[in-house]
C-alpha positions as CSV (number, residue, x, y, z in Angstrom):
1,X,-0.1,-39.1,10.9
2,X,-1.1,-36.2,13.8
3,X,2.1,-36.1,14.7
4,X,3.3,-35.7,11.4
5,X,1.0,-33.3,10.4
6,X,1.4,-31.1,13.5
7,X,5.6,-31.1,12.6
8,X,4.5,-29.8,9.3
9,X,2.2,-27.1,10.6
10,X,4.7,-25.9,13.2
11,X,7.3,-25.9,10.3
12,X,5.2,-23.4,8.1
13,X,3.9,-21.5,11.2
14,X,7.5,-20.6,12.1
15,X,8.2,-20.3,8.4
16,X,6.0,-17.1,8.2
17,X,6.8,-15.8,11.8
18,X,10.4,-15.7,10.6
19,X,9.3,-13.9,7.3
20,X,7.1,-11.4,8.9
21,X,10.0,-10.6,11.1
22,X,12.0,-9.9,8.2
23,X,9.2,-8.0,6.7
24,X,9.2,-6.2,9.8
25,X,12.5,-5.8,10.0
26,X,13.6,-7.5,13.4
27,X,16.1,-9.6,11.0
28,X,17.6,-7.6,8.9
29,X,20.3,-8.0,5.9
30,X,23.7,-9.5,7.4
31,X,22.8,-10.7,10.2
32,X,23.0,-14.2,12.1
33,X,20.1,-16.4,13.5
34,X,21.0,-18.5,16.6
35,X,19.3,-21.6,16.0
36,X,19.5,-22.9,19.6
37,X,18.8,-19.1,21.1
38,X,15.9,-18.5,19.0
39,X,14.1,-22.3,19.1
40,X,14.3,-21.5,23.0
41,X,12.5,-17.9,22.7
42,X,10.2,-19.5,21.0
43,X,9.6,-22.0,23.1
44,X,10.1,-25.4,19.8
45,X,12.8,-28.0,19.1
46,X,15.2,-27.0,16.7
47,X,13.6,-29.7,14.4
48,X,10.5,-26.9,12.9
49,X,13.0,-24.2,12.5
50,X,15.8,-26.3,10.7
51,X,12.9,-27.1,8.2
52,X,11.5,-23.8,8.2
53,X,15.2,-22.1,7.4
54,X,15.8,-24.3,4.7
55,X,12.6,-23.5,2.9
56,X,14.2,-19.7,3.5
57,X,17.4,-21.3,1.7
58,X,16.0,-21.8,-0.9
59,X,14.2,-19.5,-1.3
60,X,17.1,-17.6,-0.8
61,X,16.4,-15.4,2.1
62,X,19.0,-17.4,4.4
63,X,22.4,-19.3,4.0
64,X,22.8,-22.4,6.8
65,X,26.5,-22.1,7.9
66,X,27.5,-25.8,8.9
67,X,28.4,-24.9,12.8
68,X,28.1,-21.0,12.5
69,X,24.5,-20.6,12.9
70,X,22.5,-18.9,9.8
71,X,22.9,-15.7,8.2
72,X,20.7,-13.3,6.7
73,X,21.2,-12.5,3.1
74,X,22.5,-9.3,1.3
75,X,20.4,-8.6,-1.4
76,X,22.7,-7.7,-4.2
77,X,22.3,-6.3,-7.8
78,X,22.7,-10.0,-9.4
79,X,20.3,-11.2,-7.5
80,X,17.9,-8.6,-8.5
81,X,19.2,-8.9,-12.1
82,X,18.2,-12.9,-11.8
83,X,15.2,-12.0,-10.3
84,X,14.4,-9.6,-13.5
85,X,15.6,-11.9,-15.8
86,X,13.4,-14.9,-14.1
87,X,10.0,-13.4,-13.9
88,X,10.6,-11.8,-17.1
89,X,10.5,-14.5,-19.2
90,X,7.9,-16.6,-16.7
91,X,5.3,-13.9,-17.2
92,X,5.7,-13.5,-20.5
93,X,5.6,-17.1,-21.5
94,X,2.1,-17.3,-19.8
95,X,0.6,-14.3,-21.6
96,X,1.1,-15.6,-24.4
97,X,0.5,-19.0,-23.5
98,X,-2.7,-18.4,-22.0
99,X,-3.7,-15.2,-24.1
100,X,-6.7,-16.9,-25.2
101,X,-8.0,-17.0,-21.9
102,X,-8.0,-13.6,-21.1
103,X,-11.8,-12.1,-21.0
104,X,-13.0,-9.0,-20.4
105,X,-13.1,-9.1,-16.9
106,X,-9.6,-10.2,-16.4
107,X,-9.0,-6.7,-18.3
108,X,-11.6,-4.7,-16.2
109,X,-9.8,-6.0,-13.3
110,X,-6.0,-4.7,-14.4
111,X,-7.5,-1.7,-15.2
112,X,-8.9,-1.7,-11.2
113,X,-5.7,-2.4,-9.6
114,X,-3.3,-0.4,-11.7
115,X,-5.9,2.9,-11.3
116,X,-5.3,2.3,-6.9
117,X,-1.9,1.7,-7.8
118,X,-1.4,4.8,-9.7
119,X,-3.8,6.9,-7.3
120,X,-1.9,5.8,-3.9
121,X,1.7,6.9,-5.9
122,X,0.4,10.1,-6.4
123,X,-0.8,10.4,-2.8
124,X,2.6,9.1,-1.8
125,X,0.7,7.0,0.0
126,X,3.8,3.2,-0.6
127,X,2.0,0.8,2.3
128,X,-0.6,-1.5,0.3
129,X,1.5,-0.8,-2.9
130,X,3.7,-4.3,-3.3
131,X,0.9,-6.5,-2.3
132,X,-1.7,-4.6,-4.9
133,X,1.4,-4.9,-7.9
134,X,1.7,-8.6,-7.2
135,X,-3.0,-9.2,-7.5
136,X,-2.2,-7.1,-10.2
137,X,0.2,-9.5,-12.1
138,X,-1.9,-12.6,-10.2
139,X,-4.9,-11.4,-12.4
140,X,-2.9,-13.1,-15.3
141,X,-0.4,-15.3,-13.8
142,X,-3.9,-17.2,-12.5
143,X,-5.4,-18.5,-15.4
144,X,-2.2,-20.6,-16.3
145,X,-4.2,-22.8,-13.4
146,X,-0.7,-23.8,-13.0
147,X,-0.1,-23.5,-9.3
148,X,3.7,-24.5,-9.4
149,X,4.2,-20.6,-11.6
150,X,2.4,-18.9,-8.4
151,X,5.1,-20.8,-5.6
152,X,7.9,-20.4,-8.5
153,X,7.2,-16.5,-8.8
154,X,6.1,-15.5,-5.2
155,X,9.1,-15.9,-3.4
156,X,10.9,-14.4,-6.0
157,X,8.9,-11.0,-5.5
158,X,9.5,-11.0,-1.9
159,X,13.1,-11.2,-2.2
160,X,12.7,-8.1,-4.2
161,X,11.0,-6.6,-1.4
162,X,12.1,-8.6,1.7
163,X,12.8,-5.6,4.1
164,X,11.1,-3.0,5.2
165,X,12.4,-0.4,2.3
166,X,11.0,3.4,2.7
167,X,13.1,4.8,-0.4
168,X,10.1,4.3,-2.9
169,X,10.8,5.7,-5.9
170,X,7.9,8.1,-7.0
171,X,9.1,8.6,-10.3
172,X,9.4,4.8,-11.3
173,X,6.4,3.8,-9.4
174,X,4.2,5.9,-12.0
175,X,6.6,4.6,-15.0
176,X,6.1,1.3,-13.9
177,X,2.2,2.5,-13.4
178,X,2.8,3.3,-17.1
179,X,3.9,-0.2,-17.9
180,X,0.7,-1.6,-16.7
181,X,-1.6,0.6,-18.7
182,X,0.8,-0.5,-21.8
183,X,0.6,-3.8,-21.6
184,X,-3.9,-3.7,-20.7
185,X,-3.8,-1.8,-24.2
186,X,-1.9,-4.7,-25.7
187,X,-4.6,-6.6,-24.7
188,X,-7.0,-4.7,-25.8
189,X,-5.4,-4.8,-29.0
190,X,-4.9,-8.2,-29.1
191,X,-1.8,-8.4,-29.3
192,X,-0.6,-10.9,-27.6
193,X,3.3,-10.9,-28.5
194,X,3.4,-6.5,-27.6
195,X,2.1,-7.4,-24.5
196,X,5.0,-10.2,-23.8
197,X,7.2,-7.6,-25.0
198,X,6.1,-5.7,-22.6
199,X,6.3,-7.6,-20.0
200,X,10.0,-8.8,-21.0
201,X,11.7,-6.3,-22.2
202,X,10.7,-2.9,-20.3
203,X,8.6,-4.1,-17.0
204,X,11.4,-6.7,-15.5
205,X,13.8,-6.2,-18.0
206,X,16.8,-5.5,-15.4
207,X,19.0,-3.1,-18.5
208,X,15.6,-1.3,-19.1
209,X,15.0,-0.6,-15.4
210,X,19.1,-0.4,-14.2
211,X,19.5,2.7,-13.1
212,X,16.0,3.3,-11.1
213,X,16.7,-0.3,-9.6
214,X,20.5,1.0,-8.3
215,X,18.3,3.9,-6.7
216,X,16.3,1.9,-5.0
217,X,18.2,-0.8,-4.2
218,X,21.5,1.5,-3.4
219,X,23.4,-1.0,-4.2
220,X,26.7,-0.7,-6.4
221,X,27.6,-2.8,-9.9
């Protein structure tokens, strides 16, 4: 049992290490991972490394190529489209289902986080923007008490910001904060359908955000 727990812990550590390497720009889209060399460098067997890579493949970060190693995936426009559509459907559904449990304290927290995001954008300080944005959306995701939902959505959001990006678009980020405020206003007014619509048809709508998305990711159709 202890051996199994140690293997599980090691797999999670390797997974976290690889994700950090992506976030730091050491592992970049289009690069390959040699399992043997990576395992040797980390001083581990190939088993926990393969397990971590399988986890990353399920989340869309890599593709395991039999006898050819592992490729770090490029983020293509269709991937962004699928991610936006999936997140929009899930988040809007949660708001509708859990609206009765959204309390004034939740709304206050949303306003506080959105204020922080707006201030950071106006100062061109994007260092904590992604994490603050995740916290904003987690305020109402956490109300669902469905841990599977968070496990489903977070990797998708991480995939959208999978590698270091310096091309934050001021106008888009300000617009996102404005959409957050529209969402908050709908909650204050007791209008769950309108709040869900802001999420699904505006904030997480690929078509609505398409021009900014193409510019941000520098990818063409």
